[in-house]
N, CA, C and O atoms as a GROMACS GRO file, in nm:
protein
  528
    1MET      N    1  11.152   5.983   1.404
    1MET     CA    2  11.027   6.038   1.451
    1MET      C    3  11.054   6.165   1.531
    1MET      O    4  11.144   6.167   1.615
    2SER      N    5  10.980   6.267   1.506
    2SER     CA    6  10.994   6.394   1.575
    2SER      C    7  10.942   6.384   1.718
    2SER      O    8  10.848   6.310   1.746
    3TRP      N    9  11.004   6.457   1.807
    3TRP     CA   10  10.959   6.461   1.946
    3TRP      C   11  10.819   6.521   1.957
    3TRP      O   12  10.750   6.498   2.056
    4HIS      N   13  10.777   6.598   1.858
    4HIS     CA   14  10.641   6.654   1.861
    4HIS      C   15  10.537   6.542   1.860
    4HIS      O   16  10.425   6.560   1.907
    5ASN      N   17  10.574   6.427   1.805
    5ASN     CA   18  10.485   6.311   1.807
    5ASN      C   19  10.484   6.241   1.942
    5ASN      O   20  10.404   6.150   1.964
    6HIS      N   21  10.573   6.281   2.032
    6HIS     CA   22  10.582   6.223   2.165
    6HIS      C   23  10.505   6.304   2.270
    6HIS      O   24  10.508   6.269   2.388
    7ILE      N   25  10.439   6.409   2.230
    7ILE     CA   26  10.364   6.490   2.327
    7ILE      C   27  10.231   6.422   2.356
    7ILE      O   28  10.155   6.392   2.264
    8ASP      N   29  10.204   6.398   2.482
    8ASP     CA   30  10.079   6.336   2.526
    8ASP      C   31   9.984   6.448   2.568
    8ASP      O   32   9.979   6.486   2.685
    9PHE      N   33   9.908   6.499   2.472
    9PHE     CA   34   9.819   6.612   2.499
    9PHE      C   35   9.708   6.577   2.598
    9PHE      O   36   9.657   6.666   2.667
   10LYS      N   37   9.672   6.450   2.608
   10LYS     CA   38   9.568   6.409   2.704
   10LYS      C   39   9.618   6.425   2.847
   10LYS      O   40   9.538   6.449   2.938
   11ARG      N   41   9.747   6.411   2.867
   11ARG     CA   42   9.806   6.424   3.000
   11ARG      C   43   9.836   6.570   3.035
   11ARG      O   44   9.853   6.604   3.152
   12CYS      N   45   9.845   6.656   2.934
   12CYS     CA   46   9.879   6.797   2.955
   12CYS      C   47   9.767   6.871   3.026
   12CYS      O   48   9.648   6.843   3.005
   13ASP      N   49   9.806   6.965   3.111
   13ASP     CA   50   9.710   7.056   3.174
   13ASP      C   51   9.690   7.174   3.080
   13ASP      O   52   9.787   7.233   3.033
   14ARG      N   53   9.564   7.208   3.052
   14ARG     CA   54   9.537   7.327   2.971
   14ARG      C   55   9.532   7.448   3.063
   14ARG      O   56   9.495   7.437   3.180
   15ALA      N   57   9.569   7.561   3.008
   15ALA     CA   58   9.558   7.685   3.085
   15ALA      C   59   9.412   7.712   3.112
   15ALA      O   60   9.327   7.700   3.023
   16SER      N   61   9.382   7.748   3.233
   16SER     CA   62   9.243   7.783   3.264
   16SER      C   63   9.221   7.929   3.235
   16SER      O   64   9.316   8.006   3.222
   17THR      N   65   9.094   7.967   3.224
   17THR     CA   66   9.065   8.108   3.198
   17THR      C   67   9.105   8.196   3.315
   17THR      O   68   9.120   8.317   3.299
   18SER      N   69   9.122   8.135   3.433
   18SER     CA   70   9.165   8.214   3.548
   18SER      C   71   9.316   8.229   3.555
   18SER      O   72   9.367   8.307   3.636
   19THR      N   73   9.390   8.155   3.469
   19THR     CA   74   9.535   8.166   3.466
   19THR      C   75   9.573   8.295   3.395
   19THR      O   76   9.535   8.316   3.280
   20PRO      N   77   9.647   8.383   3.463
   20PRO     CA   78   9.685   8.508   3.396
   20PRO      C   79   9.782   8.480   3.282
   20PRO      O   80   9.873   8.398   3.296
   21ARG      N   81   9.762   8.548   3.171
   21ARG     CA   82   9.852   8.532   3.058
   21ARG      C   83   9.982   8.607   3.080
   21ARG      O   84  10.084   8.573   3.021
   22ILE      N   85   9.979   8.707   3.163
   22ILE     CA   86  10.099   8.787   3.187
   22ILE      C   87  10.106   8.827   3.333
   22ILE      O   88  10.006   8.868   3.392
   23SER      N   89  10.221   8.816   3.387
   23SER     CA   90  10.248   8.864   3.522
   23SER      C   91  10.397   8.889   3.526
   23SER      O   92  10.476   8.794   3.529
   24PHE      N   93  10.436   9.013   3.526
   24PHE     CA   94  10.578   9.044   3.516
   24PHE      C   95  10.657   8.986   3.632
   24PHE      O   96  10.776   8.960   3.618
   25SER      N   97  10.592   8.964   3.746
   25SER     CA   98  10.663   8.902   3.857
   25SER      C   99  10.689   8.755   3.829
   25SER      O  100  10.776   8.695   3.892
   26SER      N  101  10.616   8.696   3.735
   26SER     CA  102  10.634   8.554   3.702
   26SER      C  103  10.724   8.532   3.582
   26SER      O  104  10.737   8.419   3.536
   27MET      N  105  10.786   8.635   3.529
   27MET     CA  106  10.863   8.622   3.407
   27MET      C  107  11.006   8.574   3.436
   27MET      O  108  11.102   8.626   3.380
   28ASN      N  109  11.017   8.473   3.524
   28ASN     CA  110  11.150   8.419   3.552
   28ASN      C  111  11.192   8.323   3.442
   28ASN      O  112  11.107   8.275   3.367
   29PRO      N  113  11.320   8.294   3.431
   29PRO     CA  114  11.368   8.210   3.322
   29PRO      C  115  11.359   8.061   3.348
   29PRO      O  116  11.403   7.982   3.265
   30GLY      N  117  11.305   8.019   3.459
   30GLY     CA  118  11.293   7.876   3.486
   30GLY      C  119  11.412   7.822   3.565
   30GLY      O  120  11.482   7.898   3.632
   31LEU      N  121  11.432   7.694   3.556
   31LEU     CA  122  11.528   7.624   3.642
   31LEU      C  123  11.673   7.667   3.623
   31LEU      O  124  11.747   7.678   3.721
   32THR      N  125  11.714   7.691   3.502
   32THR     CA  126  11.856   7.717   3.477
   32THR      C  127  11.891   7.865   3.476
   32THR      O  128  12.007   7.902   3.457
   33HIS      N  129  11.792   7.950   3.497
   33HIS     CA  130  11.812   8.095   3.501
   33HIS      C  131  11.874   8.149   3.372
   33HIS      O  132  11.956   8.241   3.375
   34THR      N  133  11.835   8.090   3.260
   34THR     CA  134  11.881   8.133   3.129
   34THR      C  135  11.760   8.171   3.044
   34THR      O  136  11.673   8.088   3.020
   35TYR      N  137  11.756   8.294   3.000
   35TYR     CA  138  11.647   8.340   2.914
   35TYR      C  139  11.674   8.303   2.770
   35TYR      O  140  11.790   8.297   2.728
   36ASP      N  141  11.570   8.277   2.694
   36ASP     CA  142  11.579   8.263   2.549
   36ASP      C  143  11.545   8.403   2.496
   36ASP      O  144  11.428   8.434   2.472
   37HIS      N  145  11.646   8.486   2.480
   37HIS     CA  146  11.623   8.627   2.447
   37HIS      C  147  11.549   8.647   2.315
   37HIS      O  148  11.464   8.736   2.306
   38ASP      N  149  11.579   8.566   2.214
   38ASP     CA  150  11.509   8.580   2.086
   38ASP      C  151  11.361   8.550   2.100
   38ASP      O  152  11.277   8.623   2.047
   39LEU      N  153  11.329   8.443   2.171
   39LEU     CA  154  11.189   8.408   2.192
   39LEU      C  155  11.118   8.512   2.277
   39LEU      O  156  11.003   8.546   2.250
   40ARG      N  157  11.185   8.562   2.380
   40ARG     CA  158  11.125   8.666   2.465
   40ARG      C  159  11.095   8.792   2.383
   40ARG      O  160  10.994   8.858   2.405
   41GLU      N  161  11.183   8.822   2.289
   41GLU     CA  162  11.161   8.939   2.203
   41GLU      C  163  11.038   8.917   2.116
   41GLU      O  164  10.956   9.008   2.100
   42LYS      N  165  11.025   8.798   2.058
   42LYS     CA  166  10.907   8.767   1.977
   42LYS      C  167  10.781   8.771   2.062
   42LYS      O  168  10.678   8.823   2.018
   43ALA      N  169  10.787   8.717   2.183
   43ALA     CA  170  10.671   8.716   2.272
   43ALA      C  171  10.631   8.858   2.310
   43ALA      O  172  10.512   8.887   2.328
   44GLY      N  173  10.728   8.946   2.322
   44GLY     CA  174  10.701   9.084   2.358
   44GLY      C  175  10.624   9.160   2.252
   44GLY      O  176  10.568   9.266   2.280
   45LEU      N  177  10.620   9.108   2.130
   45LEU     CA  178  10.546   9.171   2.022
   45LEU      C  179  10.396   9.145   2.035
   45LEU      O  180  10.315   9.213   1.972
   46HIS      N  181  10.358   9.048   2.117
   46HIS     CA  182  10.218   9.014   2.137
   46HIS      C  183  10.165   9.086   2.260
   46HIS      O  184  10.236   9.103   2.358
   47MET      N  185  10.041   9.128   2.254
   47MET     CA  186   9.981   9.198   2.366
   47MET      C  187   9.860   9.122   2.416
   47MET      O  188   9.767   9.098   2.340
   48PRO      N  189   9.859   9.085   2.540
   48PRO     CA  190   9.973   9.090   2.632
   48PRO      C  191  10.072   8.978   2.599
   48PRO      O  192  10.033   8.876   2.542
   49PRO      N  193  10.198   8.997   2.635
   49PRO     CA  194  10.295   8.890   2.609
   49PRO      C  195  10.263   8.770   2.698
   49PRO      O  196  10.227   8.788   2.814
   50PRO      N  197  10.275   8.650   2.645
   50PRO     CA  198  10.242   8.531   2.724
   50PRO      C  199  10.349   8.501   2.829
   50PRO      O  200  10.465   8.538   2.815
   51LEU      N  201  10.307   8.433   2.935
   51LEU     CA  202  10.401   8.383   3.034
   51LEU      C  203  10.495   8.284   2.966
   51LEU      O  204  10.458   8.225   2.864
   52PRO      N  205  10.615   8.264   3.019
   52PRO     CA  206  10.711   8.173   2.956
   52PRO      C  207  10.656   8.033   2.927
   52PRO      O  208  10.689   7.975   2.824
   53GLU      N  209  10.573   7.979   3.016
   53GLU     CA  210  10.522   7.844   2.992
   53GLU      C  211  10.418   7.839   2.880
   53GLU      O  212  10.382   7.731   2.834
   54TYR      N  213  10.371   7.955   2.836
   54TYR     CA  214  10.272   7.961   2.728
   54TYR      C  215  10.327   8.028   2.602
   54TYR      O  216  10.250   8.064   2.513
   55MET      N  217  10.460   8.046   2.594
   55MET     CA  218  10.520   8.100   2.474
   55MET      C  219  10.533   7.989   2.371
   55MET      O  220  10.599   7.888   2.397
   56GLY      N  221  10.472   8.007   2.256
   56GLY     CA  222  10.482   7.909   2.149
   56GLY      C  223  10.616   7.916   2.080
   56GLY      O  224  10.705   7.992   2.121
   57LEU      N  225  10.632   7.838   1.976
   57LEU     CA  226  10.759   7.830   1.904
   57LEU      C  227  10.802   7.964   1.846
   57LEU      O  228  10.921   7.990   1.828
   58GLU      N  229  10.705   8.051   1.816
   58GLU     CA  230  10.735   8.183   1.759
   58GLU      C  231  10.700   8.296   1.855
   58GLU      O  232  10.686   8.411   1.813
   59GLY      N  233  10.684   8.264   1.984
   59GLY     CA  234  10.656   8.367   2.084
   59GLY      C  235  10.508   8.396   2.102
   59GLY      O  236  10.472   8.477   2.188
   60GLN      N  237  10.423   8.333   2.024
   60GLN     CA  238  10.279   8.354   2.034
   60GLN      C  239  10.224   8.278   2.154
   60GLN      O  240  10.290   8.189   2.207
   61TYR      N  241  10.102   8.313   2.199
   61TYR     CA  242  10.038   8.240   2.308
   61TYR      C  243  10.002   8.100   2.260
   61TYR      O  244   9.944   8.083   2.152
   62ASP      N  245  10.036   7.999   2.339
   62ASP     CA  246  10.005   7.860   2.306
   62ASP      C  247   9.989   7.786   2.438
   62ASP      O  248  10.082   7.782   2.519
   63ASP      N  249   9.872   7.726   2.461
   63ASP     CA  250   9.849   7.649   2.584
   63ASP      C  251   9.957   7.545   2.607
   63ASP      O  252   9.990   7.513   2.721
   64TYR      N  253  10.013   7.492   2.499
   64TYR     CA  254  10.114   7.387   2.507
   64TYR      C  255  10.251   7.436   2.461
   64TYR      O  256  10.332   7.357   2.413
   65GLY      N  257  10.276   7.564   2.474
   65GLY     CA  258  10.400   7.623   2.424
   65GLY      C  259  10.525   7.564   2.483
   65GLY      O  260  10.621   7.535   2.410
   66LEU      N  261  10.527   7.545   2.614
   66LEU     CA  262  10.647   7.493   2.678
   66LEU      C  263  10.680   7.351   2.631
   66LEU      O  264  10.794   7.322   2.596
   67VAL      N  265  10.581   7.264   2.629
   67VAL     CA  266  10.608   7.125   2.589
   67VAL      C  267  10.647   7.118   2.442
   67VAL      O  268  10.727   7.032   2.403
   68ARG      N  269  10.592   7.206   2.359
   68ARG     CA  270  10.632   7.208   2.219
   68ARG      C  271  10.778   7.253   2.205
   68ARG      O  272  10.852   7.202   2.121
   69ARG      N  273  10.819   7.350   2.288
   69ARG     CA  274  10.957   7.397   2.281
   69ARG      C  275  11.054   7.294   2.338
   69ARG      O  276  11.167   7.283   2.290
   70VAL      N  277  11.012   7.220   2.441
   70VAL     CA  278  11.096   7.111   2.492
   70VAL      C  279  11.113   7.004   2.384
   70VAL      O  280  11.223   6.955   2.361
   71ALA      N  281  11.004   6.969   2.317
   71ALA     CA  282  11.011   6.871   2.208
   71ALA      C  283  11.106   6.919   2.098
   71ALA      O  284  11.186   6.841   2.047
   72GLU      N  285  11.096   7.046   2.063
   72GLU     CA  286  11.184   7.104   1.961
   72GLU      C  287  11.331   7.095   2.005
   72GLU      O  288  11.419   7.064   1.924
   73THR      N  289  11.356   7.122   2.132
   73THR     CA  290  11.492   7.115   2.184
   73THR      C  291  11.544   6.972   2.182
   73THR      O  292  11.659   6.949   2.146
   74PHE      N  293  11.460   6.875   2.219
   74PHE     CA  294  11.500   6.734   2.211
   74PHE      C  295  11.530   6.694   2.067
   74PHE      O  296  11.624   6.618   2.042
   75ASP      N  297  11.451   6.744   1.971
   75ASP     CA  298  11.476   6.715   1.830
   75ASP      C  299  11.614   6.762   1.786
   75ASP      O  300  11.677   6.701   1.700
   76HIS      N  301  11.661   6.873   1.846
   76HIS     CA  302  11.790   6.930   1.807
   76HIS      C  303  11.904   6.886   1.898
   76HIS      O  304  12.014   6.942   1.892
   77THR      N  305  11.879   6.786   1.982
   77THR     CA  306  11.982   6.732   2.070
   77THR      C  307  12.018   6.593   2.017
   77THR      O  308  11.943   6.498   2.036
   78PRO      N  309  12.134   6.581   1.951
   78PRO     CA  310  12.167   6.458   1.880
   78PRO      C  311  12.151   6.328   1.961
   78PRO      O  312  12.101   6.229   1.908
   79ASP      N  313  12.193   6.328   2.086
   79ASP     CA  314  12.186   6.204   2.163
   79ASP      C  315  12.045   6.171   2.213
   79ASP      O  316  12.023   6.064   2.270
   80LEU      N  317  11.949   6.262   2.194
   80LEU     CA  318  11.811   6.238   2.236
   80LEU      C  319  11.712   6.233   2.119
   80LEU      O  320  11.600   6.187   2.135
   81ALA      N  321  11.752   6.280   2.004
   81ALA     CA  322  11.662   6.297   1.891
   81ALA      C  323  11.589   6.169   1.850
   81ALA      O  324  11.475   6.176   1.804
   82HIS      N  325  11.652   6.054   1.865
   82HIS     CA  326  11.592   5.930   1.816
   82HIS      C  327  11.533   5.842   1.927
   82HIS      O  328  11.496   5.728   1.902
   83LEU      N  329  11.525   5.894   2.046
   83LEU     CA  330  11.468   5.820   2.159
   83LEU      C  331  11.318   5.806   2.138
   83LEU      O  332  11.250   5.905   2.115
   84THR      N  333  11.266   5.685   2.146
   84THR     CA  334  11.124   5.662   2.115
   84THR      C  335  11.043   5.609   2.233
   84THR      O  336  10.924   5.583   2.219
   85THR      N  337  11.105   5.592   2.348
   85THR     CA  338  11.037   5.528   2.461
   85THR      C  339  10.987   5.626   2.567
   85THR      O  340  10.947   5.585   2.676
   86VAL      N  341  10.990   5.755   2.536
   86VAL     CA  342  10.950   5.857   2.633
   86VAL      C  343  10.847   5.950   2.570
   86VAL      O  344  10.859   5.987   2.453
   87THR      N  345  10.746   5.986   2.648
   87THR     CA  346  10.650   6.087   2.604
   87THR      C  347  10.660   6.208   2.697
   87THR      O  348  10.714   6.199   2.807
   88LEU      N  349  10.608   6.320   2.650
   88LEU     CA  350  10.615   6.447   2.722
   88LEU      C  351  10.476   6.498   2.752
   88LEU      O  352  10.381   6.472   2.678
   89ALA      N  353  10.464   6.571   2.860
   89ALA     CA  354  10.340   6.642   2.892
   89ALA      C  355  10.375   6.771   2.963
   89ALA      O  356  10.477   6.780   3.032
   90GLN      N  357  10.290   6.871   2.945
   90GLN     CA  358  10.308   6.998   3.014
   90GLN      C  359  10.203   7.006   3.124
   90GLN      O  360  10.083   7.000   3.098
   91LEU      N  361  10.251   7.019   3.247
   91LEU     CA  362  10.163   7.031   3.362
   91LEU      C  363  10.159   7.176   3.407
   91LEU      O  364  10.238   7.258   3.359
   92SER      N  365  10.071   7.209   3.496
   92SER     CA  366  10.056   7.347   3.540
   92SER      C  367  10.183   7.398   3.608
   92SER      O  368  10.262   7.320   3.663
   93GLY      N  369  10.200   7.527   3.604
   93GLY     CA  370  10.312   7.590   3.671
   93GLY      C  371  10.446   7.574   3.604
   93GLY      O  372  10.550   7.590   3.669
   94GLY      N  373  10.448   7.543   3.476
   94GLY     CA  374  10.575   7.530   3.405
   94GLY      C  375  10.646   7.398   3.430
   94GLY      O  376  10.768   7.390   3.420
   95THR      N  377  10.569   7.294   3.463
   95THR     CA  378  10.627   7.163   3.488
   95THR      C  379  10.618   7.076   3.363
   95THR      O  380  10.512   7.068   3.299
   96ILE      N  381  10.728   7.012   3.329
   96ILE     CA  382  10.732   6.916   3.218
   96ILE      C  383  10.737   6.777   3.279
   96ILE      O  384  10.821   6.748   3.364
   97ALA      N  385  10.646   6.689   3.235
   97ALA     CA  386  10.645   6.550   3.280
   97ALA      C  387  10.709   6.463   3.173
   97ALA      O  388  10.675   6.474   3.055
   98LEU      N  389  10.801   6.377   3.214
   98LEU     CA  390  10.864   6.279   3.128
   98LEU      C  391  10.810   6.143   3.169
   98LEU      O  392  10.818   6.105   3.286
   99VAL      N  393  10.754   6.069   3.072
   99VAL     CA  394  10.688   5.942   3.101
   99VAL      C  395  10.745   5.835   3.009
   99VAL      O  396  10.753   5.855   2.888
  100GLY      N  397  10.783   5.722   3.065
  100GLY     CA  398  10.832   5.610   2.984
  100GLY      C  399  10.954   5.547   3.046
  100GLY      O  400  10.974   5.550   3.167
  101THR      N  401  11.037   5.489   2.959
  101THR     CA  402  11.158   5.421   3.005
  101THR      C  403  11.278   5.464   2.921
  101THR      O  404  11.266   5.499   2.804
  102VAL      N  405  11.394   5.460   2.984
  102VAL     CA  406  11.521   5.487   2.915
  102VAL      C  407  11.617   5.373   2.948
  102VAL      O  408  11.600   5.303   3.048
  103ALA      N  409  11.717   5.357   2.866
  103ALA     CA  410  11.808   5.244   2.880
  103ALA      C  411  11.908   5.259   2.994
  103ALA      O  412  11.951   5.159   3.053
  104ASP      N  413  11.944   5.384   3.027
  104ASP     CA  414  12.047   5.401   3.129
  104ASP      C  415  12.030   5.534   3.204
  104ASP      O  416  11.955   5.622   3.162
  105LEU      N  417  12.101   5.544   3.314
  105LEU     CA  418  12.093   5.663   3.399
  105LEU      C  419  12.147   5.790   3.331
  105LEU      O  420  12.089   5.896   3.350
  106PRO      N  421  12.255   5.781   3.252
  106PRO     CA  422  12.300   5.902   3.182
  106PRO      C  423  12.193   5.961   3.089
  106PRO      O  424  12.179   6.083   3.079
  107THR      N  425  12.117   5.876   3.021
  107THR     CA  426  12.009   5.925   2.934
  107THR      C  427  11.900   5.990   3.018
  107THR      O  428  11.847   6.094   2.980
  108PHE      N  429  11.866   5.930   3.129
  108PHE     CA  430  11.768   5.986   3.223
  108PHE      C  431  11.810   6.128   3.262
  108PHE      O  432  11.732   6.223   3.251
  109HIS      N  433  11.935   6.141   3.308
  109HIS     CA  434  11.985   6.272   3.352
  109HIS      C  435  11.994   6.372   3.237
  109HIS      O  436  11.970   6.492   3.256
  110ARG      N  437  12.027   6.324   3.119
  110ARG     CA  438  12.036   6.412   3.001
  110ARG      C  439  11.898   6.467   2.966
  110ARG      O  440  11.886   6.586   2.936
  111LEU      N  441  11.794   6.383   2.968
  111LEU     CA  442  11.657   6.429   2.942
  111LEU      C  443  11.617   6.539   3.040
  111LEU      O  444  11.563   6.642   3.001
  112VAL      N  445  11.644   6.516   3.167
  112VAL     CA  446  11.608   6.614   3.270
  112VAL      C  447  11.686   6.743   3.250
  112VAL      O  448  11.629   6.852   3.260
  113ALA      N  449  11.815   6.733   3.222
  113ALA     CA  450  11.898   6.853   3.204
  113ALA      C  451  11.852   6.936   3.085
  113ALA      O  452  11.842   7.058   3.093
  114VAL      N  453  11.823   6.868   2.973
  114VAL     CA  454  11.781   6.941   2.853
  114VAL      C  455  11.643   7.002   2.874
  114VAL      O  456  11.621   7.118   2.837
  115ALA      N  457  11.549   6.928   2.932
  115ALA     CA  458  11.415   6.983   2.959
  115ALA      C  459  11.424   7.102   3.054
  115ALA      O  460  11.352   7.200   3.039
  116SER      N  461  11.513   7.093   3.153
  116SER     CA  462  11.530   7.201   3.250
  116SER      C  463  11.587   7.328   3.187
  116SER      O  464  11.564   7.438   3.236
  117SER      N  465  11.661   7.311   3.079
  117SER     CA  466  11.728   7.426   3.016
  117SER      C  467  11.636   7.511   2.930
  117SER      O  468  11.674   7.619   2.887
  118VAL      N  469  11.514   7.464   2.904
  118VAL     CA  470  11.421   7.538   2.819
  118VAL      C  471  11.358   7.651   2.900
  118VAL      O  472  11.306   7.628   3.010
  119ASP      N  473  11.364   7.771   2.846
  119ASP     CA  474  11.311   7.890   2.913
  119ASP      C  475  11.166   7.868   2.953
  119ASP      O  476  11.082   7.838   2.868
  120GLY      N  477  11.136   7.882   3.081
  120GLY     CA  478  11.001   7.867   3.132
  120GLY      C  479  10.979   7.737   3.207
  120GLY      O  480  10.878   7.724   3.278
  121THR      N  481  11.070   7.640   3.194
  121THR     CA  482  11.057   7.515   3.270
  121THR      C  483  11.091   7.544   3.415
  121THR      O  484  11.202   7.585   3.447
  122ARG      N  485  10.995   7.521   3.502
  122ARG     CA  486  11.018   7.544   3.644
  122ARG      C  487  11.040   7.416   3.721
  122ARG      O  488  11.095   7.418   3.831
  123ALA      N  489  10.998   7.303   3.664
  123ALA     CA  490  11.019   7.173   3.728
  123ALA      C  491  11.010   7.065   3.621
  123ALA      O  492  10.945   7.083   3.518
  124VAL      N  493  11.077   6.953   3.647
  124VAL     CA  494  11.068   6.836   3.560
  124VAL      C  495  11.022   6.720   3.646
  124VAL      O  496  11.090   6.680   3.741
  125ASP      N  497  10.906   6.665   3.612
  125ASP     CA  498  10.846   6.554   3.685
  125ASP      C  499  10.894   6.424   3.621
  125ASP      O  500  10.864   6.397   3.504
  126THR      N  501  10.967   6.342   3.698
  126THR     CA  502  11.018   6.215   3.646
  126THR      C  503  10.959   6.095   3.721
  126THR      O  504  11.013   5.985   3.714
  127VAL      N  505  10.849   6.116   3.791
  127VAL     CA  506  10.787   6.009   3.869
  127VAL      C  507  10.754   5.889   3.781
  127VAL      O  508  10.763   5.775   3.826
  128HIS      N  509  10.717   5.914   3.654
  128HIS     CA  510  10.677   5.806   3.564
  128HIS      C  511  10.784   5.777   3.458
  128HIS      O  512  10.753   5.723   3.352
  129LEU      N  513  10.908   5.813   3.487
  129LEU     CA  514  11.020   5.783   3.398
  129LEU      C  515  11.112   5.685   3.469
  129LEU      O  516  11.162   5.713   3.578
  130SER      N  517  11.134   5.570   3.408
  130SER     CA  518  11.216   5.468   3.474
  130SER      C  519  11.335   5.429   3.386
  130SER      O  520  11.335   5.447   3.265
  131VAL      N  521  11.435   5.374   3.454
  131VAL     CA  522  11.555   5.324   3.388
  131VAL      C  523  11.546   5.173   3.384
  131VAL      O  524  11.519   5.109   3.486
  132LEU      N  525  11.569   5.115   3.266
  132LEU     CA  526  11.563   4.967   3.254
  132LEU      C  527  11.678   4.901   3.325
  132LEU      O  528  11.688   4.778   3.324
   0.00000   0.00000   0.00000
């Protein structure tokens, strides 16, 4: 099952009309300080370019861009690709929420590390993620 099926859109915060789509002062790379240069280049082709948390899979504006890219990254991470007990949500301010249960602490930390590595992730909320 694809991680895209694990996105809980009901829990996600939608961008409000008052949320600016672009603010060059906000164009930070997120928690790990690593830019996705290819995606940033694609996003730069759009006017105005979207903030990192609203960059879709191809750089286009997407209210759920960050959570879709986290899901895509989990799909391409072999030790996480088949995990079925966790759902994802995108909260305001570039926060990714992980909800559910995992079998062990290393898996918990791996989910957080991988979600944190996605360009635009500013925080990972694990309040509703537990270890069995």
